[in-house]
Structure formats: structure tokens, C-alpha cells
TIDO-639597 format. One record per residue (C-alpha): residue in one letter; chain; x, y, z. Coordinates in steps of 0.02 Angstrom, whole numbers, padded with zeros to 5 digits, always signed. Example, Ala and Ser with C-alpha at 12.3 -4.5 7.8 and 13.67 -1.06 7.14 Angstrom:
BEGIN
+--------+--------+--------+--------+--------+
| residu | chaine |     px |     py |     pz |
+--------+--------+--------+--------+--------+
|      a |      A | +00615 | -00225 | +00390 |
|      s |      A | +00684 | -00053 | +00357 |
+--------+--------+--------+--------+--------+
This chain:
BEGIN
+--------+--------+--------+--------+--------+
| residu | chaine |     px |     py |     pz |
+--------+--------+--------+--------+--------+
|      m |      A | -00124 | -05303 | +02267 |
|      a |      A | -00044 | -05186 | +02142 |
|      k |      A | -00059 | -04996 | +02207 |
|      p |      A | -00139 | -04897 | +02031 |
|      v |      A | +00002 | -04773 | +01961 |
|      r |      A | -00030 | -04626 | +01976 |
|      n |      A | -00015 | -04487 | +01822 |
|      r |      A | +00157 | -04393 | +01892 |
|      a |      A | +00129 | -04283 | +01751 |
|      a |      A | -00043 | -04242 | +01755 |
|      l |      A | +00004 | -04187 | +01952 |
|      s |      A | +00140 | -04085 | +01906 |
|      p |      A | +00130 | -03907 | +01889 |
|      i |      A | +00268 | -03896 | +01749 |
|      a |      A | +00126 | -04007 | +01643 |
|      r |      A | +00005 | -03869 | +01670 |
|      p |      A | +00020 | -03695 | +01587 |
|      l |      A | +00130 | -03569 | +01652 |
|      v |      A | +00023 | -03421 | +01581 |
|      r |      A | -00150 | -03428 | +01564 |
|      p |      A | -00223 | -03389 | +01371 |
|      t |      A | -00270 | -03216 | +01346 |
|      r |      A | -00344 | -03088 | +01212 |
|      a |      A | -00212 | -02967 | +01219 |
|      p |      A | -00156 | -02964 | +01033 |
|      a |      A | -00332 | -02971 | +00982 |
|      i |      A | -00351 | -02818 | +01087 |
|      a |      A | -00185 | -02740 | +01045 |
|      i |      A | -00235 | -02786 | +00845 |
|      a |      A | -00429 | -02677 | +00863 |
|      l |      A | -00337 | -02548 | +00963 |
|      l |      A | -00198 | -02536 | +00828 |
|      a |      A | -00355 | -02534 | +00683 |
|      f |      A | -00442 | -02386 | +00800 |
|      v |      A | -00277 | -02285 | +00790 |
|      v |      A | -00258 | -02321 | +00596 |
|      s |      A | -00436 | -02278 | +00568 |
|      s |      A | -00444 | -02120 | +00688 |
|      s |      A | -00303 | -02041 | +00590 |
|      a |      A | -00357 | -02097 | +00434 |
|      e |      A | -00430 | -01917 | +00329 |
|      p |      A | -00584 | -01925 | +00232 |
|      v |      A | -00584 | -01881 | +00052 |
|      w |      A | -00740 | -01893 | -00075 |
|      l |      A | -00750 | -01925 | -00249 |
|      i |      A | -00914 | -01831 | -00327 |
|      s |      A | -00975 | -01881 | -00525 |
|      n |      A | -01126 | -01834 | -00604 |
|      g |      A | -01081 | -01933 | -00746 |
|      f |      A | -00992 | -01822 | -00848 |
|      h |      A | -00878 | -01723 | -00745 |
|      t |      A | -00792 | -01787 | -00589 |
|      s |      A | -00745 | -01673 | -00440 |
|      l |      A | -00671 | -01693 | -00247 |
|      a |      A | -00736 | -01633 | -00092 |
|      l |      A | -00639 | -01608 | +00074 |
|      r |      A | -00695 | -01560 | +00241 |
|      r |      A | -00660 | -01374 | +00273 |
|      s |      A | -00547 | -01416 | +00409 |
|      a |      A | -00428 | -01534 | +00318 |
|      a |      A | -00414 | -01438 | +00164 |
|      p |      A | -00276 | -01309 | +00100 |
|      p |      A | -00274 | -01154 | +00199 |
|      q |      A | -00312 | -01026 | +00065 |
|      l |      A | -00476 | -01136 | +00025 |
|      a |      A | -00524 | -01168 | +00198 |
|      k |      A | -00543 | -00989 | +00259 |
|      m |      A | -00640 | -00958 | +00107 |
|      a |      A | -00737 | -01107 | +00159 |
|      a |      A | -00758 | -01042 | +00315 |
|      a |      A | -00804 | -00849 | +00266 |
|      a |      A | -00968 | -00979 | +00175 |
|      r |      A | -00974 | -01062 | +00348 |
|      a |      A | -00950 | -01224 | +00246 |
|      d |      A | -00921 | -01399 | +00330 |
|      h |      A | -00840 | -01467 | +00171 |
|      v |      A | -00762 | -01379 | -00004 |
|      l |      A | -00766 | -01473 | -00160 |
|      i |      A | -00638 | -01434 | -00295 |
|      g |      A | -00647 | -01470 | -00493 |
|      w |      A | -00561 | -01444 | -00656 |
|      g |      A | -00565 | -01434 | -00820 |
|      a |      A | -00543 | -01323 | -00976 |
|      a |      A | -00562 | -01117 | -00933 |
|      i |      A | -00660 | -01089 | -01098 |
|      y |      A | -00801 | -01230 | -01067 |
|      y |      A | -00794 | -01215 | -00891 |
|      t |      A | -00841 | -01033 | -00847 |
|      t |      A | -00919 | -00979 | -01003 |
|      p |      A | -01116 | -00959 | -00959 |
|      r |      A | -01150 | -01046 | -01112 |
|      v |      A | -01091 | -01208 | -01196 |
|      t |      A | -01088 | -01191 | -01393 |
|      p |      A | -01037 | -01339 | -01515 |
|      l |      A | -00887 | -01210 | -01556 |
|      t |      A | -00859 | -01179 | -01373 |
|      f |      A | -00844 | -01390 | -01351 |
|      c |      A | -00727 | -01393 | -01499 |
|      r |      A | -00622 | -01296 | -01443 |
|      a |      A | -00599 | -01385 | -01269 |
|      t |      A | -00577 | -01560 | -01317 |
|      l |      A | -00483 | -01529 | -01467 |
|      l |      A | -00372 | -01383 | -01454 |
|      p |      A | -00239 | -01366 | -01277 |
|      t |      A | -00310 | -01230 | -01185 |
|      a |      A | -00313 | -01147 | -01008 |
|      s |      A | -00387 | -01240 | -00858 |
|      a |      A | -00490 | -01161 | -00715 |
|      l |      A | -00531 | -01243 | -00549 |
|      h |      A | -00705 | -01222 | -00474 |
|      v |      A | -00686 | -01225 | -00295 |
|      v |      A | -00848 | -01224 | -00209 |
|      p |      A | -00907 | -01210 | -00007 |
|      v |      A | -01027 | -01354 | +00035 |
|      r |      A | -01132 | -01317 | +00203 |
|      g |      A | -01184 | -01478 | +00268 |
|      s |      A | -01177 | -01647 | +00210 |
|      l |      A | -01110 | -01706 | +00017 |
|      r |      A | -01255 | -01815 | +00008 |
|      a |      A | -01376 | -01678 | +00039 |
|      r |      A | -01306 | -01561 | -00073 |
|      f |      A | -01258 | -01669 | -00215 |
|      q |      A | -01412 | -01775 | -00204 |
|      h |      A | -01408 | -01845 | -00414 |
|      s |      A | -01234 | -01887 | -00418 |
|      d |      A | -01127 | -02027 | -00374 |
|      i |      A | -01020 | -01991 | -00178 |
|      l |      A | -00886 | -02116 | -00160 |
|      r |      A | -00781 | -02091 | +00008 |
|      f |      A | -00623 | -02147 | +00045 |
|      e |      A | -00482 | -02161 | +00192 |
|      a |      A | -00313 | -02065 | +00164 |
|      s |      A | -00160 | -02087 | +00291 |
|      p |      A | -00096 | -01930 | +00334 |
|      e |      A | +00043 | -01936 | +00213 |
|      e |      A | -00056 | -01976 | +00095 |
|      f |      A | -00166 | -01836 | +00138 |
|      r |      A | -00022 | -01717 | +00144 |
|      e |      A | +00031 | -01780 | -00025 |
|      l |      A | -00162 | -01722 | -00093 |
|      r |      A | -00126 | -01554 | -00004 |
|      r |      A | +00010 | -01532 | -00103 |
|      f |      A | -00056 | -01583 | -00266 |
|      l |      A | -00207 | -01472 | -00251 |
|      d |      A | -00108 | -01328 | -00170 |
|      g |      A | -00011 | -01333 | -00344 |
|      a |      A | -00138 | -01348 | -00465 |
|      f |      A | -00184 | -01139 | -00437 |
|      v |      A | -00100 | -01005 | -00518 |
|      r |      A | -00045 | -00870 | -00394 |
|      d |      A | -00037 | -00678 | -00403 |
|      s |      A | +00136 | -00598 | -00325 |
|      a |      A | +00043 | -00597 | -00152 |
|      d |      A | +00031 | -00801 | -00160 |
|      r |      A | -00151 | -00783 | -00179 |
|      p |      A | -00275 | -00892 | -00303 |
|      v |      A | -00305 | -00793 | -00456 |
|      l |      A | -00488 | -00753 | -00449 |
|      l |      A | -00579 | -00788 | -00612 |
|      g |      A | -00757 | -00768 | -00572 |
|      t |      A | -00902 | -00821 | -00477 |
|      g |      A | -00939 | -01006 | -00514 |
|      y |      A | -01120 | -01114 | -00531 |
|      s |      A | -01175 | -01069 | -00347 |
|      p |      A | -01174 | -00958 | -00198 |
|      g |      A | -01023 | -00940 | -00137 |
|      s |      A | -00932 | -01021 | -00275 |
|      r |      A | -00774 | -00944 | -00390 |
|      f |      A | -00660 | -00993 | -00528 |
|      y |      A | -00491 | -00994 | -00523 |
|      a |      A | -00354 | -00997 | -00631 |
|      g |      A | -00261 | -01152 | -00656 |
|      r |      A | -00093 | -01199 | -00679 |
|      e |      A | -00095 | -01355 | -00815 |
|      t |      A | -00153 | -01344 | -00995 |
|      f |      A | -00303 | -01454 | -01020 |
|      w |      A | -00330 | -01536 | -01189 |
|      f |      A | -00403 | -01715 | -01229 |
|      p |      A | -00384 | -01853 | -01150 |
|      v |      A | -00310 | -01757 | -01017 |
|      t |      A | -00481 | -01732 | -00963 |
|      c |      A | -00577 | -01668 | -00788 |
|      n |      A | -00578 | -01846 | -00750 |
|      v |      A | -00411 | -01876 | -00776 |
|      w |      A | -00353 | -01749 | -00653 |
|      s |      A | -00460 | -01818 | -00529 |
|      a |      A | -00386 | -01984 | -00541 |
|      r |      A | -00225 | -01902 | -00532 |
|      a |      A | -00268 | -01810 | -00353 |
|      l |      A | -00344 | -01996 | -00304 |
|      r |      A | -00175 | -02044 | -00339 |
|      r |      A | -00096 | -01943 | -00189 |
|      a |      A | -00223 | -02010 | -00062 |
|      g |      A | -00172 | -02194 | -00087 |
|      v |      A | -00325 | -02224 | -00198 |
|      p |      A | -00266 | -02375 | -00333 |
|      v |      A | -00312 | -02313 | -00504 |
|      s |      A | -00268 | -02315 | -00680 |
|      l |      A | -00252 | -02125 | -00766 |
|      a |      A | -00261 | -02233 | -00957 |
|      r |      A | -00432 | -02268 | -00897 |
|      a |      A | -00507 | -02149 | -00821 |
|      v |      A | -00529 | -02031 | -00963 |
|      a |      A | -00722 | -02037 | -00934 |
|      a |      A | -00813 | -02018 | -00766 |
|      e |      A | -00913 | -02166 | -00775 |
|      s |      A | -00740 | -02268 | -00824 |
|      l |      A | -00667 | -02201 | -00671 |
|      v |      A | -00807 | -02211 | -00551 |
|      r |      A | -00819 | -02403 | -00587 |
|      q |      A | -00615 | -02429 | -00559 |
|      v |      A | -00594 | -02359 | -00362 |
|      r |      A | -00767 | -02419 | -00316 |
|      r |      A | -00699 | -02551 | -00245 |
|      h |      A | -00590 | -02461 | -00140 |
|      g |      A | -00704 | -02341 | -00046 |
|      r |      A | -00874 | -02311 | +00000 |
|      r |      A | -01049 | -02272 | -00079 |
|      e |      A | -01123 | -02156 | -00008 |
|      a |      A | -01271 | -02096 | -00147 |
|      t |      A | -01290 | -02150 | -00328 |
|      r |      A | -01308 | -02079 | -00480 |
|      r |      A | -01485 | -02021 | -00549 |
|      t |      A | -01573 | -01880 | -00654 |
|      p |      A | -01574 | -01719 | -00647 |
|      l |      A | -01397 | -01705 | -00635 |
|      d |      A | -01292 | -01592 | -00503 |
|      r |      A | -01215 | -01453 | -00593 |
|      f |      A | -01030 | -01417 | -00496 |
+--------+--------+--------+--------+--------+
């Protein structure tokens, strides 16, 4: 009677896996994702349907803005840009509107310290959150820093009080003229933060929000009455 032939390959240590399956690659990828996300800096776009502004954490804002926010015990800083003649007037007339939109005019920045969450402060606005890498956020800070006219002591030139307690208007370096609107300025800032956006389709607030919403996370949806900022 013939002896059964053993499967030598099955008995050979060479045929067995020399390295046990490991989850190391998956763990490494997860750790890398965590490191990237933890180093990212949040940037918010806030829109009332007509005007848009950007918001940053106080601790990450340019030094002079952070100092102003700290004095107001704020957690965030909101920065918006627009025509000074329109932005700073207590009452907008048809003549004011025409001058701001049809003629090149000086610009102003509205800086608003915000205590608490942005969602609580701007309850009637679209709020979108984006994550900027360290390099992108440095570019954004440089853009914001360069937007202010500065005096001989390198301080932003103050124009007056803003719409809400603690807020201020400062002179802007750039000229406002249509179609370079406040929303186009916000789009340029978002570009520095790494958000893909077309400036040609950012003239109106709603078109800007539609463009960029897929790149961020919505934290609030606009409703009436509109927030003023």
C-alpha cells in the first residue's frame, strides 16, 4: 500500500508568512491626519446675504488686532472691508450708494471683537468654516496686515467707532470701486487661506457663498432679520 504524500510546502517554514499582517500603515495615516488637522487654523466666512467678512481666533490674529480683541476680552476678531464713504456713514442715502459704487473711493476696514461663539453673535448669517495650513494662514495674516493704512508709529489709522460696542473703523490701503466689492476682497483673503475661489464670481455675497461652501463646513444658515457688520 502506497504511503500518502505529504505536502512539503505546507510543512516548510518558507511557505508560511514571515511577517504577520499589521495595522501600522492605517495607524500611521490616522496619526498623520491628526497632526495635519491639529496644526490647521480655522478661518470663517460670515455673510448676511449682502456683505461678507472674515473671522479669526483672537490668538491667531495679527498682533495689533489680537491686542484690540484682548482689550475687549473677545475670543474672535471679525474683519470686513468696504467703501469708507458707505461703510462709516450713519445713514446711507441714494447719493452715498451711487458715489460708493460708481466712483473710486477710499476704503475702510471694520474690525469687530467677538466674545463667545461666532454662531451666537451672528445668529442670522451664513457662517462657513475653513481649515488653513500654517503656510496658508501666514499668507492670510500678511494679506490682512497689509490692508491697513499705518501711521508713523506703524499703528492702523483709526477712522472712528464701528457698528457694535468695541468695534472700530480703520483706513484701508486699497481703493474701493465696482466691481471690486467687499465680497471680492473676502474672496481674495480666502484664496490666501487656500480656498479655491473665482474672483469674477465673487462680486455678490450669495455667489461667493455658493462657490466656497463645498470647501468648508457650514456652521449657521442666514435668515432674517439680517445681522449688521
